[in-house]
C-alpha positions in Angstrom: 33.9 -34.5 -36.0 34.8 -31.4 -34.0 32.7 -30.2 -31.1 31.5 -27.0 -32.9 30.4 -28.9 -36.0 28.3 -31.3 -33.9 25.6 -28.5 -33.8 24.2 -26.6 -36.6 27.6 -26.2 -38.2 26.7 -22.7 -39.7 27.3 -19.4 -37.9 27.0 -15.9 -39.2 29.8 -13.5 -38.4 28.0 -11.5 -35.7 27.4 -14.8 -33.7 30.9 -16.2 -34.0 31.8 -14.8 -30.6 29.2 -17.1 -29.0 31.0 -20.3 -30.0 32.0 -22.0 -26.7 35.2 -23.8 -26.0 35.9 -26.0 -23.0 36.2 -23.1 -20.5 33.0 -21.4 -21.6 31.1 -24.7 -21.3 32.3 -25.1 -17.7 31.5 -21.5 -16.9 28.0 -21.7 -18.3 27.0 -23.7 -15.2 27.0 -20.4 -13.3 24.2 -18.8 -15.4 21.8 -18.8 -12.4 24.4 -17.2 -10.2 25.1 -14.6 -12.8 21.4 -13.8 -13.0 21.1 -13.5 -9.3 24.2 -11.3 -9.1 22.8 -9.0 -11.9 19.4 -8.8 -10.1 20.9 -7.9 -6.7 23.5 -5.6 -8.2 20.8 -3.6 -9.9 18.8 -3.2 -6.7 22.0 -2.2 -4.8 22.7 0.3 -7.5 19.3 1.8 -7.2 19.6 1.9 -3.4 23.0 3.6 -3.6 21.7 6.2 -6.1 18.8 6.9 -3.8 21.1 7.4 -0.8 23.3 9.7 -2.9 20.3 11.8 -4.0 19.2 12.0 -0.4 22.7 13.0 0.8 22.9 15.7 -2.0 19.5 17.0 -1.0 20.4 17.3 2.6 23.7 19.0 1.7 21.9 21.5 -0.5 19.5 22.3 2.3 22.3 22.7 4.7 24.1 25.0 2.3 21.0 27.1 1.7 20.4 27.3 5.4 24.0 28.6 6.0 23.7 31.1 3.2 20.4 32.4 4.6 21.8 32.7 8.0 24.8 34.6 6.7 22.5 37.0 4.9 20.6 37.5 8.1 23.7 38.2 10.0 25.0 40.6 7.4 21.7 42.5 7.4 21.9 42.9 11.2 22.6 46.5 12.0 24.8 45.6 14.9 26.9 43.5 12.6 27.2 46.3 10.1 28.4 48.6 12.8 31.1 46.2 13.8 34.4 47.7 14.8 37.4 45.8 16.1 36.8 47.2 19.6 33.3 45.9 19.9 34.1 42.3 20.9 31.0 42.0 23.1 28.6 42.8 20.2 30.5 40.4 17.9 30.1 37.6 20.5 26.3 38.3 20.7 26.0 38.2 16.9 27.9 34.9 16.8 25.8 33.4 19.5 22.6 34.4 17.6 24.1 32.9 14.5 24.9 29.6 16.3 21.4 29.6 17.8 19.8 30.0 14.4 22.0 27.2 12.9 21.1 24.9 15.8 17.4 25.6 15.4 17.5 24.8 11.7 19.5 21.6 12.3 17.1 20.6 15.1 14.2 21.1 12.7 15.8 18.9 10.0 16.6 16.3 12.7 13.0 16.2 13.8 11.8 15.7 10.3 14.3 12.9 9.8 13.1 11.2 13.0 9.5 11.7 12.0 10.2 9.6 8.9 11.8 6.9 11.2 8.7 7.0 13.4 6.5 6.5 10.4 8.5 3.5 9.2 8.4 2.0 12.7 4.6 2.5 12.9 4.2 0.7 9.6 6.3 -2.2 10.9 4.2 -2.4 14.1 1.0 -2.2 12.0 2.2 -5.0 9.7 3.1 -7.2 12.7 -0.2 -6.6 14.5 -2.3 -7.1 11.3 -0.5 -10.4 10.5 -0.7 -11.5 14.2 -4.4 -10.6 14.3 -5.1 -12.6 11.2 -3.3 -15.7 12.4 -4.8 -15.4 15.9 -8.3 -15.1 14.5 -7.9 -18.1 12.3 -6.6 -20.2 15.2 -9.4 -19.1 17.6 -12.1 -19.7 15.0 -11.0 -23.3 14.7 -9.9 -24.0 18.3 -11.7 -21.6 20.6 -14.5 -19.6 18.9 -15.8 -18.5 22.3 -12.8 -16.0 22.5 -13.5 -14.3 19.1 -15.6 -11.6 20.7 -12.9 -10.9 23.3 -10.3 -10.5 20.6 -12.7 -8.2 18.8 -13.1 -6.1 21.9 -9.4 -5.8 22.6 -8.6 -4.7 19.0 -11.5 -2.3 19.0 -10.0 -0.7 22.2 -6.8 -0.2 20.2 -8.0 0.8 16.7 -11.1 2.9 17.5 -9.4 5.4 19.9 -6.4 5.8 17.5 -8.8 6.4 14.6 -10.5 9.1 16.7 -7.2 10.7 17.5 -5.8 10.5 13.9 -9.0 11.8 12.3 -9.4 14.6 14.8 -5.8 15.6 14.1 -6.5 15.8 10.4 -9.9 17.5 10.8 -11.6 14.3 9.4 -13.5 13.5 12.6 -16.9 14.1 11.1 -16.4 10.8 9.3 -16.6 9.2 12.8 -20.4 9.9 12.8 -20.9 7.4 10.0 -23.0 4.2 10.4 -20.0 1.8 10.6 -18.7 3.4 13.9 -22.3 3.6 15.3 -22.8 -0.1 14.5 -19.5 -1.1 16.2 -20.5 0.8 19.3 -23.9 -0.9 19.6 -22.2 -4.3 18.9 -20.0 -3.8 21.9 -22.9 -2.6 24.0 -24.8 -5.8 23.2 -21.8 -8.1 23.9 -20.8 -6.6 27.2 -23.8 -4.7 28.5 -27.1 -6.1 27.1 -26.5 -9.8 26.0 -30.1 -10.6 27.0 -31.8 -8.1 24.6 -33.2 -10.0 21.7 -34.2 -6.8 19.9 -30.7 -5.4 20.1 -29.2 -8.7 19.0 -31.4 -8.8 15.9 -30.5 -5.2 15.0 -26.8 -5.8 15.6 -26.8 -9.0 13.5 -28.6 -7.4 10.6 -26.5 -4.3 10.5 -23.2 -6.3 10.9 -24.1 -8.8 8.2 -25.7 -6.2 6.1 -24.3 -2.6 5.8 -21.0 -3.3 7.4 -20.2 -6.5 5.6 -21.2 -5.1 2.2 -19.0 -2.1 2.8 -16.0 -4.3 2.3 -17.1 -4.8 -1.3 -18.7 -1.4 -1.9 -15.8 0.7 -0.6 -13.1 -1.6 -1.7 -11.5 -2.3 1.6 -8.0 -3.7 1.2 -5.9 -6.1 3.2 -2.7 -4.0 3.2 -0.8 -5.1 6.2 1.6 -2.1 6.6 -1.1 0.6 6.1 -2.6 1.4 9.5 -5.6 3.4 8.0 -6.5 0.5 5.6 -6.1 -2.1 8.4 -8.4 -0.1 10.7 -11.1 0.4 8.0 -11.0 -3.3 7.2 -11.3 -4.2 10.9 -14.3 -2.0 11.4 -16.2 -3.6 8.5 -15.2 -7.2 8.6 -14.8 -8.2 12.2 -18.4 -7.5 13.4 -19.8 -9.9 10.7 -17.3 -12.5 11.8 -18.2 -12.0 15.5 -21.9 -12.3 15.0 -21.6 -15.3 12.6 -19.6 -17.0 15.3 -22.1 -16.1 18.0 -25.0 -17.4 15.9 -23.4 -20.7 14.5 -20.1 -21.6 16.2 -20.2 -20.4 19.8 -20.4 -23.4 22.1 -23.5 -23.1 24.3 -24.2 -19.6 23.0 -27.5 -19.1 24.9 -25.7 -19.3 28.2 -23.3 -16.4 27.3 -25.9 -14.6 25.2 -29.4 -15.3 26.5 -30.9 -13.3 23.6 -30.4 -16.3 21.3 -33.0 -18.3 23.2 -35.7 -15.8 22.1 -34.5 -15.8 18.5 -34.2 -19.3 17.2 -35.3 -18.0 13.8 -35.6 -14.6 12.3 -38.9 -13.2 11.2 -38.0 -11.1 8.2 -40.4 -8.2 8.7 -39.7 -7.9 12.4 -35.9 -8.2 11.8 -35.9 -5.4 9.2 -38.2 -3.3 11.4 -35.9 -3.6 14.4 -32.7 -2.9 12.4 -34.6 0.0 10.6 -35.4 1.6 14.0 -31.8 1.4 15.1 -30.8 2.8 11.8 -33.3 5.7 11.9 -32.0 6.6 15.4 -28.5 7.0 13.9 -29.8 8.9 10.9 -31.7 11.4 13.0 -28.7 12.0 15.2 -26.4 12.4 12.2 -28.9 14.9 10.6 -29.2 16.9 13.8 -25.5 17.1 15.0 -23.8 17.2 11.6 -26.1 18.5 8.9 -27.9 21.1 11.0 -25.7 22.1 13.9 -22.5 22.1 12.0 -23.7 23.0 8.5 -21.7 26.2 8.4 -18.4 24.4 8.9 -19.3 21.7 6.4 -20.4 24.2 3.7 -17.3 26.3 4.2 -15.1 23.3 3.7 -13.6 23.4 7.2 -14.9 19.9 7.8 -15.4 16.9 5.5 -18.2 14.4 5.8 -19.0 11.3 3.8 -21.7 13.2 2.0 -19.5 16.0 0.8 -16.7 13.6 0.0 -18.9 11.4 -2.2 -20.5 14.5 -3.7 -17.1 15.8 -4.9 -16.1 12.4 -6.2 -17.1 12.9 -9.8 -15.7 9.5 -10.9 -17.9 7.5 -8.5 -21.5 6.5 -9.3 -22.9 8.1 -6.2 -21.1 11.4 -6.9 -22.3 11.5 -10.5 -25.9 10.7 -9.3 -25.9 13.3 -6.6 -24.6 15.9 -9.0 -27.7 15.5 -11.2 -30.1 16.1 -8.3 -31.0 19.8 -7.4 -28.9 21.0 -4.4 -31.9 21.5 -2.1 -32.8 17.8 -2.4 -29.4 16.2 -2.3 -29.2 15.6 1.4 -32.6 14.1 1.6 -31.9 11.9 -1.4 -28.6 10.8 0.1 -30.2 9.8 3.4 -33.0 8.0 1.5 -30.5 6.1 -0.6 -28.6 5.1 2.5 -31.8 3.7 4.0 -32.6 1.7 0.9 -29.0 0.4 0.7 -29.1 -0.7 4.3 -32.4 -2.7 3.8 -31.2 -4.3 0.6 -27.9 -5.4 2.0 -29.6 -7.0 5.0 -31.8 -9.3 2.9 -29.2 -12.1 2.6 -28.6 -12.1 6.3 -32.3 -12.2 7.1 -33.4 -14.9 4.6 -30.2 -17.0 4.3 -27.3 -16.4 6.6 -29.1 -16.6 9.9 -30.3 -20.1 9.1 -27.2 -21.6 7.5 -23.7 -21.9 9.0 -22.3 -23.0 5.7 -23.5 -19.9 3.8 -22.4 -17.6 6.7 -18.9 -19.1 6.5 -19.0 -18.8 2.7 -20.0 -15.1 3.0 -17.1 -14.4 5.4 -14.7 -16.1 3.1 -16.0 -14.0 0.2 -15.4 -10.8 2.1 -11.9 -11.9 3.0 -11.2 -12.9 -0.5 -12.3 -9.5 -1.8 -10.2 -7.5 0.6 -7.2 -9.8 0.0 -7.6 -9.3 -3.8 -7.8 -5.6 -3.4 -4.7 -5.7 -1.1 -2.8 -7.7 -3.7 -3.8 -5.2 -6.4 -2.6 -2.4 -4.2 0.8 -4.0 -3.6 1.3 -5.0 -7.2 0.1 -1.8 -8.7 1.7 0.7 -6.3 5.0 -1.0 -5.8 5.1 -2.3 -9.4 4.7 1.2 -10.7 7.4 2.5 -8.3 9.8 -0.2 -9.5 9.0 0.7 -13.2 9.8 4.3 -12.5 13.1 3.3 -10.9 13.9 1.2 -13.9 13.0 4.0 -16.3 15.3 6.4 -14.3 18.1 3.8 -14.5 17.6 3.4 -18.2 17.8 7.2 -18.7 20.9 7.4 -16.6 22.6 4.6 -18.5 21.6 6.3 -21.8 23.2 9.6 -20.7 26.4 7.8 -19.5 26.7 6.0 -22.9 26.0 9.2 -24.8 28.7 11.1 -22.8 31.2 8.2 -23.3 30.6 8.2 -27.0 31.1 11.9 -27.3 34.3 11.8 -25.3 35.9 8.6 -26.9 33.9 7.3 -29.8 36.4 4.5 -30.6 35.9 3.0 -27.1 32.1 3.0 -27.1 30.1 -0.2 -27.0 29.8 -2.1 -30.3 26.6 -3.8 -31.5 26.3 -7.1 -33.1 26.2 -5.5 -36.5 29.5 -3.8 -35.9 31.1 -7.2 -35.6 30.8 -7.6 -39.3 33.6 -5.1 -39.7 36.0 -7.7 -38.3 35.6 -10.0 -41.3 39.1 -9.2 -42.5 40.7 -10.3 -39.3 41.3 -14.1 -39.2 42.2 -13.9 -35.5 38.8 -12.4 -34.7 37.0 -15.1 -36.7 39.0 -18.1 -35.6 38.8 -19.4 -32.0 41.9 -20.5 -30.2 42.5 -24.2 -30.8 44.8 -26.7 -29.3 47.2 -27.9 -32.1 47.7 -31.2 -30.2 44.0 -32.1 -30.5 43.0 -32.6 -34.1 39.3 -32.7 -33.1 39.4 -29.1 -32.2 40.3 -27.7 -35.6 37.6 -25.3 -37.0 36.9 -25.4 -40.7 37.8 -22.3 -42.8 35.2 -19.7 -43.6 33.9 -19.1 -47.1 33.4 -15.8 -48.7 30.0 -15.2 -47.1 31.4 -15.7 -43.6 29.8 -19.2 -43.2 31.5 -22.3 -41.9 31.4 -25.3 -44.3 30.3 -28.6 -43.0 33.4 -30.6 -42.1 33.3 -34.3 -41.8 
């Protein structure tokens, strides 16, 4: 029996070209290599097309710049009054023209280098975020007494940069929010007042309460290359980790933090009262310096606060709720809602986490899992959509190329599987090449329907 007939033995005409001989069987071993080659070729093609578009865009900008400069020179009165004897004036015009061209080129070059700086900053941010995650995990298992030191070093890097960046974007009123206030008092307790039991209780409740829950509420994401997202995540997740370590994992913690001797257990009412007092101090300062002293700038839109941002967010629950409240009561309602939110989120820390190392660790893992999940969604959705748009653009370009080729030379266009049925009258197209010396390689003739008879 021949090799072909050892299978199904029946092939329709459009599939005759898939019958394999010895050479095709040997070549089929490179299917994986072909797939990899196709994958990388498509990505290289996308990259080449992007580079070509960028080059064309820069060329068009350069051409437009030269045309504008030529128009400026032609409009110059001294140029219009040019006479062959006025060589000095011509030199001046040429020098001005060269200066303008140089200025335009310098501006384009600065923009180009700015993009490079942004990419470098993203690489540095990615490196530091991954290194911080690895270092924190190692210290938590090997030397937890260094966790608060690493927290302080990173705060000395992230917080000043956040102040600079937000001030540059006129977002610095966000820096008056509770999360920054809590980080500051955490650092004060760690390095200035480690013996204050009241401050320790307030820091613990706020860190394991409002700050920790903000990771879930505000959808913090573990996006390693995004400096802004990394900073926001650090501000909200590191203080809960630090105070969980101080409470449960720090070796001989009362020696370094004497306040723990006075707080072997939390008294719920006293703990909520102390944290509430610290919270009210922040709320009064926020109300005085932002909502009263700078009301004109906020209402005019020159400055953005968390209140105005959430009020304008019509998709969020808070924004929709605030929109239903009369304008004169919105600020009071917002502050009251923040106070209730702060108290509610502190209840797990007061009644459960302070007494249990296991549940404290589980809570930290939950927070990390949420931010990792959000970060994975960001990478998949953002980059996935970008890749889909690139594929769609490639599909459209291929369709345009095929359409142009069909219009220019219809007979040379690609043929579909159905078009192969037109080759039924050609015995050479239907019969594969056989070796006459090998009788096992003879293929049976086709019937009128284009099917191969079973040959035994």
